[in-house]
C-alpha positions, 0 to 999 in steps of 0.5 A: 500500500505504501508503494501506491503513495506519492511522498514529497520530502519537506525537510530531511533534517527535520524528518517531515514529509507530505504523503499523498494517497494515489490509491482508490481515486475517483474522478472529481475527488482530490487525493488525500494528503497527510503530513508525517513528522517522524521526529515527533512520531506524528501523522495527520491520520492520527493512527501513528500517535494513537496506536504507537505503530507506523501507519501506511503513510509513515511506511511510505515516508521511511521507504522514500528516505531508506529508513528502517520502519522498525525503529518507529514500532513501540516496544509494546508490540515486541515479542520480548514485552509480550513474553514478559507479561506472560512469564508471571505465574497465576495462582491456582484457585482453591477448591470451591468447597473450601471457600469461606462464605461470610454470613450476610449481616443485612437483609436486602429489601427491594424498593417497590417505588422503583418497580413499574406498575404492571396494571393499567395503561402505561404512562407516557414519559414524553415531554410535551411542547407547543407542537402538542397543544391542540386548539380548543374546539367547541366539541363535536359538530353535527354531520348534517349542518356542521353546528355544535350542540347536537348531532345528526340524529336530532338535527332539525335540518335532517328531514329537509335535506333528505327530502322526507317530510316530518311525522307531523306532516303525515298526520 
């Protein structure tokens, strides 16, 4: 991957470089470029400082000036450090039947106020705002005349609109 990058040397003495990625270029998108500072162990991609392990930009910069990349690998990643961690002996746990279990000196009492109420409709915890406020209406309107105070079954205009005469007219 480091071979597919263009490396410009800014300062050989200060070990600073500008590395431009030429891989995976799409038309219309400019190539990404990163500043690499080998002396301070920094790269603009931040992988070098975070992982303490050389990223592809550092490898490309080292290849440009023929430096050994291994000198920039932190000692945490060395085999000697790994073996030192695992050379310690871990004590074997005794048999479970020989464990001393202390007597409990207190009683756990659950707080019933923290339990959810299992019965009834769940209450909403939503915080209401001005979007949730409905305008006041006068109640339901009649389906025939669109006036409040009655419904279509006892509307006085119901019989006139349907073309039927009222019962009083029949007699």
